[in-house]
C-alpha positions as CSV (number, residue, x, y, z in Angstrom):
1,X,24.2,-3.8,112.8
2,X,27.0,-2.6,110.6
3,X,28.3,1.0,110.1
4,X,30.2,1.8,106.9
5,X,32.3,5.0,107.0
6,X,32.0,6.7,103.6
7,X,33.5,10.0,104.8
8,X,34.2,12.3,107.7
9,X,37.0,10.1,109.3
10,X,40.2,11.7,110.5
11,X,39.0,15.0,108.9
12,X,36.5,17.8,109.3
13,X,34.3,17.5,106.2
14,X,32.3,15.2,103.9
15,X,30.5,13.4,106.7
16,X,28.8,10.2,105.5
17,X,28.0,7.1,107.6
18,X,25.9,4.2,106.3
19,X,24.0,2.1,108.9
20,X,22.9,-1.4,107.8
21,X,20.6,-3.5,109.9
22,X,19.0,-6.5,108.3
23,X,17.3,-5.3,105.1
24,X,17.2,-1.7,106.1
25,X,19.9,0.8,105.2
26,X,20.0,4.4,106.4
27,X,22.6,7.1,105.5
28,X,23.6,9.6,108.1
29,X,24.7,12.7,106.3
30,X,26.2,13.1,102.9
31,X,28.5,16.1,102.9
32,X,31.4,17.6,101.0
33,X,34.9,18.8,102.0
34,X,35.4,22.3,100.6
35,X,38.8,23.3,101.8
36,X,41.5,23.4,100.6
37,X,40.1,21.2,97.7
38,X,36.7,19.6,96.9
39,X,36.5,16.0,98.2
40,X,33.4,13.8,98.0
41,X,32.4,10.9,100.2
42,X,32.3,7.4,98.8
43,X,29.1,6.4,97.1
44,X,26.9,3.9,99.0
45,X,26.8,0.5,97.2
46,X,23.3,-0.4,98.5
47,X,19.8,0.8,98.2
48,X,19.2,3.6,100.8
49,X,15.9,3.5,102.6
50,X,16.4,6.8,104.5
51,X,18.8,9.7,104.5
52,X,19.3,11.8,107.6
53,X,20.8,15.2,107.6
54,X,21.7,16.6,111.1
55,X,22.0,20.2,109.9
56,X,22.5,22.4,106.8
57,X,26.2,23.1,106.8
58,X,27.8,21.8,103.6
59,X,30.2,19.4,105.3
60,X,27.1,17.5,106.3
61,X,24.6,18.2,103.5
62,X,26.6,19.3,100.5
63,X,26.4,16.1,98.4
64,X,22.9,15.0,99.4
65,X,21.4,15.9,95.9
66,X,24.0,13.7,94.3
67,X,22.3,10.6,95.9
68,X,19.1,11.6,94.1
69,X,20.8,11.1,90.8
70,X,20.9,7.4,91.5
71,X,18.1,6.6,93.9
72,X,15.2,8.1,95.9
73,X,15.5,7.6,99.7
74,X,13.2,9.4,102.1
75,X,15.0,12.5,103.4
76,X,14.7,13.1,107.2
77,X,15.5,16.4,108.8
78,X,13.9,19.4,110.5
79,X,12.0,21.9,108.2
80,X,14.6,24.6,109.1
81,X,17.4,22.3,108.0
82,X,15.7,21.6,104.7
83,X,15.2,25.3,103.8
84,X,18.8,26.3,104.9
85,X,20.1,23.3,103.0
86,X,18.4,24.6,99.8
87,X,20.0,28.0,100.3
88,X,23.5,26.6,100.7
89,X,23.1,23.9,98.0
90,X,22.0,26.4,95.4
91,X,24.9,28.6,96.3
92,X,27.2,25.5,95.9
93,X,26.0,25.0,92.3
94,X,26.6,28.7,91.6
95,X,30.1,28.9,93.1
96,X,31.1,25.5,91.5
97,X,30.1,26.8,88.1
98,X,32.1,30.0,88.5
99,X,35.2,28.4,89.9
100,X,35.4,25.0,88.3
101,X,33.0,25.2,85.4
102,X,30.7,22.4,86.7
103,X,28.8,21.1,89.7
104,X,28.2,17.5,90.7
105,X,24.4,18.2,90.7
106,X,22.0,20.7,89.4
107,X,18.8,22.4,90.7
108,X,16.6,19.6,89.3
109,X,18.4,17.2,91.6
110,X,17.7,19.5,94.6
111,X,14.0,19.6,93.5
112,X,14.0,15.8,93.4
113,X,15.5,15.7,96.9
114,X,12.8,18.0,98.2
115,X,10.1,15.8,96.8
116,X,11.3,13.0,99.0
117,X,11.5,15.1,102.2
118,X,9.8,14.0,105.4
119,X,9.6,16.7,108.1
120,X,10.8,15.7,111.5
121,X,10.2,17.2,114.9
122,X,12.5,16.8,117.9
123,X,11.8,13.9,120.2
124,X,9.3,12.4,117.7
125,X,9.6,8.6,117.1
126,X,9.2,7.2,113.6
127,X,9.8,4.0,111.8
128,X,12.1,3.2,108.8
129,X,11.6,-0.5,107.9
130,X,12.3,-2.3,111.2
131,X,14.3,0.6,112.6
132,X,13.1,3.3,115.0
133,X,14.5,6.8,114.7
134,X,14.3,10.0,116.7
135,X,16.0,13.5,116.4
136,X,17.2,15.5,119.4
137,X,18.1,19.1,119.5
138,X,21.9,19.5,119.1
139,X,22.1,23.3,119.8
140,X,24.6,23.9,117.0
141,X,22.6,26.0,114.6
142,X,18.8,26.5,114.2
143,X,17.2,23.1,113.4
144,X,20.3,21.1,114.0
145,X,19.9,17.6,115.4
146,X,21.5,14.5,116.9
147,X,20.2,11.3,115.3
148,X,19.1,8.2,117.2
149,X,18.7,4.9,115.4
150,X,17.4,1.7,117.1
151,X,17.2,-1.8,115.6
152,X,19.2,-4.9,116.6
153,X,21.4,-2.3,118.3
154,X,21.1,1.4,119.2
155,X,23.2,4.3,117.8
156,X,23.3,7.9,118.7
157,X,25.1,10.2,116.2
158,X,25.8,13.6,117.7
159,X,26.2,15.5,114.5
160,X,27.8,18.9,115.3
161,X,26.8,19.5,118.9
162,X,27.0,22.3,121.4
163,X,26.5,22.3,125.2
164,X,26.0,25.9,126.1
165,X,23.3,28.6,125.5
166,X,24.1,31.4,123.2
167,X,22.3,34.6,122.1
168,X,20.6,32.7,119.3
169,X,20.1,29.2,120.8
170,X,18.8,28.0,124.2
171,X,20.6,24.8,125.3
172,X,18.6,22.4,127.3
173,X,20.1,19.2,128.8
174,X,18.7,16.0,127.1
175,X,18.0,12.7,128.6
176,X,19.1,10.3,125.8
177,X,17.9,6.7,125.5
178,X,20.2,3.8,126.4
179,X,22.9,3.6,123.6
180,X,25.0,0.8,122.4
181,X,27.2,2.9,120.2
182,X,27.9,6.7,120.2
183,X,29.2,8.3,117.0
184,X,30.7,11.6,118.2
185,X,32.0,14.6,116.5
186,X,35.6,15.4,117.7
187,X,36.2,18.9,116.3
188,X,37.5,20.4,119.6
189,X,38.6,17.2,121.3
190,X,42.1,18.6,121.8
191,X,41.3,21.9,123.4
192,X,38.8,24.0,125.4
193,X,37.1,27.1,124.2
194,X,38.0,30.3,126.1
195,X,35.4,31.6,128.6
196,X,32.7,32.9,126.3
197,X,31.9,36.0,128.4
198,X,35.6,37.0,128.5
199,X,35.9,36.4,124.8
200,X,32.8,38.5,124.2
201,X,34.2,41.4,126.2
202,X,37.5,41.3,124.3
203,X,35.4,41.3,121.0
204,X,33.2,44.2,122.1
205,X,36.2,46.2,123.4
206,X,37.9,45.8,120.0
207,X,34.9,47.0,118.2
208,X,34.6,50.0,120.5
209,X,38.2,50.8,119.8
210,X,37.3,51.3,116.2
211,X,34.1,53.3,116.9
212,X,35.0,55.9,114.2
213,X,36.4,53.5,111.7
214,X,35.4,50.3,109.8
215,X,35.0,46.9,111.4
216,X,34.8,43.9,109.0
217,X,33.2,40.7,110.5
218,X,33.5,37.9,108.0
219,X,31.3,35.1,109.2
220,X,29.3,32.0,108.4
221,X,25.9,32.8,106.9
222,X,23.9,30.2,108.9
223,X,24.0,30.6,112.7
224,X,27.1,32.7,113.3
225,X,26.0,35.8,111.5
226,X,22.8,36.0,113.5
227,X,24.7,35.3,116.7
228,X,27.0,38.2,116.1
229,X,24.1,40.6,115.3
230,X,22.4,39.6,118.6
231,X,25.7,40.0,120.4
232,X,26.2,43.5,119.1
233,X,22.7,44.5,120.0
234,X,22.9,43.0,123.5
235,X,26.1,44.9,124.2
236,X,24.5,48.2,123.2
237,X,26.5,48.9,120.1
238,X,24.8,51.9,118.5
239,X,26.8,52.3,115.3
240,X,25.5,51.5,111.8
241,X,25.5,47.8,111.2
242,X,25.4,46.3,107.7
243,X,24.6,42.8,106.7
244,X,26.0,41.6,103.4
245,X,26.0,38.4,101.3
246,X,24.1,35.1,101.8
247,X,23.6,35.9,105.5
248,X,20.6,38.0,104.5
249,X,18.6,35.1,103.2
250,X,19.8,32.8,106.0
251,X,18.6,35.4,108.5
252,X,15.1,35.5,107.0
253,X,14.8,31.7,107.0
254,X,16.0,31.5,110.6
255,X,13.5,34.1,111.7
256,X,10.7,32.3,109.9
257,X,11.5,29.1,111.9
258,X,11.2,30.9,115.2
259,X,10.6,27.8,117.3
260,X,14.2,26.8,116.8
261,X,15.7,30.0,118.3
262,X,15.9,31.5,121.7
263,X,14.1,34.8,121.1
264,X,12.6,35.5,117.7
265,X,11.2,38.9,118.8
266,X,14.7,40.2,119.5
267,X,16.1,38.9,116.3
268,X,13.3,40.5,114.4
269,X,14.0,43.8,116.1
270,X,17.7,43.5,115.3
271,X,17.1,42.7,111.6
272,X,14.8,45.7,111.2
273,X,17.6,47.9,112.4
274,X,20.3,46.3,110.2
275,X,21.1,47.7,106.8
276,X,21.0,45.1,104.0
277,X,23.7,45.6,101.4
278,X,23.4,44.4,97.9
279,X,25.5,46.6,95.5
280,X,29.1,47.7,95.1
281,X,28.0,51.3,95.3
282,X,26.6,50.7,98.8
283,X,29.8,48.9,99.8
284,X,32.0,51.8,98.5
285,X,29.9,54.2,100.6
286,X,30.4,52.0,103.7
287,X,34.2,51.9,103.1
288,X,34.2,55.7,102.9
289,X,32.0,56.4,106.0
290,X,32.8,53.4,108.2
291,X,30.6,51.1,110.3
292,X,30.3,47.5,111.2
293,X,30.0,45.0,108.3
294,X,28.8,41.4,109.0
295,X,29.4,39.6,105.8
296,X,30.1,36.2,104.1
297,X,32.3,34.3,103.6
298,X,33.5,33.1,107.0
299,X,36.8,31.7,105.8
300,X,37.4,34.6,103.4
301,X,37.3,32.3,100.4
302,X,34.6,34.2,98.5
303,X,31.6,36.5,99.1
304,X,31.7,40.3,99.7
305,X,34.5,40.1,102.2
306,X,37.0,39.8,99.4
307,X,35.8,43.0,97.8
308,X,36.0,44.9,101.1
309,X,39.5,43.6,101.8
310,X,40.9,44.6,98.4
311,X,39.6,48.2,99.0
312,X,40.6,48.7,102.6
313,X,43.8,46.6,103.0
314,X,45.9,49.8,103.6
315,X,43.2,52.0,105.2
316,X,43.9,53.3,108.7
317,X,41.3,52.8,111.4
318,X,40.1,49.6,109.9
319,X,40.1,46.1,111.4
320,X,39.3,42.5,110.4
321,X,37.8,40.4,113.2
322,X,37.6,36.7,112.4
323,X,35.1,34.8,114.6
324,X,35.0,31.2,113.2
325,X,37.0,28.1,112.4
326,X,39.5,28.6,109.6
327,X,40.2,25.4,107.7
328,X,43.8,24.7,106.7
329,X,44.6,26.2,103.4
330,X,41.8,28.8,103.4
331,X,42.5,32.5,102.9
332,X,41.3,33.0,106.4
333,X,43.9,30.7,107.9
334,X,46.6,32.2,105.7
335,X,45.8,35.8,106.7
336,X,46.0,34.9,110.4
337,X,49.4,33.3,109.9
338,X,51.0,35.6,107.4
339,X,48.9,38.8,107.1
340,X,48.7,38.1,103.4
341,X,45.3,37.5,101.6
342,X,45.7,34.8,99.0
343,X,43.3,33.0,96.7
344,X,43.5,31.8,93.1
345,X,43.1,35.3,91.7
346,X,44.8,37.6,94.3
347,X,47.6,37.9,96.7
348,X,48.2,41.1,98.7
349,X,49.4,42.2,102.1
350,X,46.7,43.2,104.6
351,X,48.0,46.2,106.5
352,X,45.1,46.5,108.9
353,X,44.6,44.9,112.3
354,X,43.5,41.3,112.2
355,X,42.2,39.5,115.3
356,X,40.7,36.0,115.9
357,X,37.9,35.3,118.4
358,X,36.3,32.0,119.4
359,X,32.5,31.9,119.3
360,X,32.3,28.2,118.3
361,X,29.1,26.3,118.0
362,X,30.8,23.1,118.9
363,X,31.3,21.4,122.3
364,X,34.8,21.8,123.7
365,X,37.0,19.0,125.0
366,X,35.6,18.9,128.5
367,X,32.0,19.1,127.2
368,X,32.6,16.2,124.8
369,X,34.0,14.0,127.7
370,X,31.0,15.0,129.9
371,X,28.6,14.1,127.1
372,X,30.2,10.6,126.7
373,X,30.2,10.0,130.4
374,X,26.5,11.0,130.6
375,X,25.4,8.8,127.7
376,X,27.7,5.9,128.9
377,X,27.6,3.9,125.7
378,X,29.2,0.5,125.3
379,X,31.2,1.8,122.4
380,X,32.3,5.2,121.0
381,X,33.3,6.0,117.5
382,X,35.2,9.3,116.9
383,X,34.6,11.2,113.6
384,X,34.7,14.8,112.4
385,X,38.0,15.8,113.8
386,X,41.7,16.2,112.8
387,X,43.0,13.8,115.5
388,X,40.3,11.3,116.2
389,X,42.7,8.4,116.9
390,X,44.2,10.3,119.8
391,X,40.7,11.2,121.1
392,X,39.6,7.5,120.9
393,X,42.7,6.4,122.9
394,X,41.9,9.0,125.6
395,X,38.3,7.9,125.9
396,X,39.4,4.3,126.4
397,X,42.0,5.3,128.9
398,X,40.1,7.9,130.9
399,X,36.5,6.6,130.7
400,X,37.2,2.8,130.3
401,X,34.9,2.7,127.3
402,X,35.9,1.0,124.1
403,X,36.6,3.7,121.5
404,X,37.9,3.7,117.9
405,X,38.6,6.1,115.0
406,X,37.9,4.4,111.7
407,X,39.3,5.3,108.3
408,X,37.2,6.1,105.2
409,X,36.1,2.8,103.6
410,X,36.2,0.8,106.8
411,X,33.2,-0.9,108.5
412,X,32.4,-1.6,112.1
413,X,29.9,-4.2,113.4
414,X,28.3,-3.4,116.7
């Protein structure tokens, strides 16, 4: 069995791993790196029999339709992942057209992708050629999965994985099969997350501090927006809450796939109380009257948050609370460092309070080590991280398991 690394090595973005075993070739992910510049994975040089997508986020799924310009592999994912993918992929086409004047694929490529989709359930075995495959719940976002492939050797690819329960998702410990090779994400391999309850209290206290003002919560449309809405509800926040941008459609999709979330009845109740915002007139009214705005985009590189910031950058009793990962070079990262908002069109000082909170959907350092110890593979391959080489060396030293961190374009035989 050979693994070719087409993307996702020594970086967070454009995940793409080709598994070749005999005459069967499967592709795990085919994503895109969005920040600070668009980067694509390498194209596979062989016929693909199956394409697996662990979850809908674009760094894992963003270039999947490009594959269907050249060939027609069966697409394997959960139904929730497919629908959320469609939402994000169509938005990618729209944004690419507006910002660059072109997209690498069009809606008809997405339609072709959908025709080749095979719905997968967790823990369900199925065959691809001579390979056996199975998906396990990864607890990252609704419908997310870790991918198990077994042939001449066995591989488990974690995808983005979490190891705690949240308001949206219910984590359950999984008994994985015996594994020869673990391909693990390494996003937070160098640090631990703060205690979630302590972080949540700090977050709610800050929101309460601005109870008569405006609270801006830029967030990721899929997963994080719904988590924040449930958090506000569970902490008894009574103020007017507004939902703006693509998070509206994402929330509807997530609610439809209720089996993937912890408590669909509570999310349904929350979404009935939330005000959906669609026009500039509505936004201007919120800016005037105050409230809590949950809006895209999470890294401040587009979406309604840019409109709000332009209007309120000098308004007293207003705060910006950032709750997600900010990639290097994004407006979100810049604003945390300099208090200046900057993109291709604008640069201005933000004279309101800005705070960062950690509600990550990724396993922290200790949780990653615990996962590796539990699975106890013969070999570990570290991907999806900024310092995967260091993590691989630590795994070898601390756990006495052979570990490596390949570069894009390299192959490993297991």
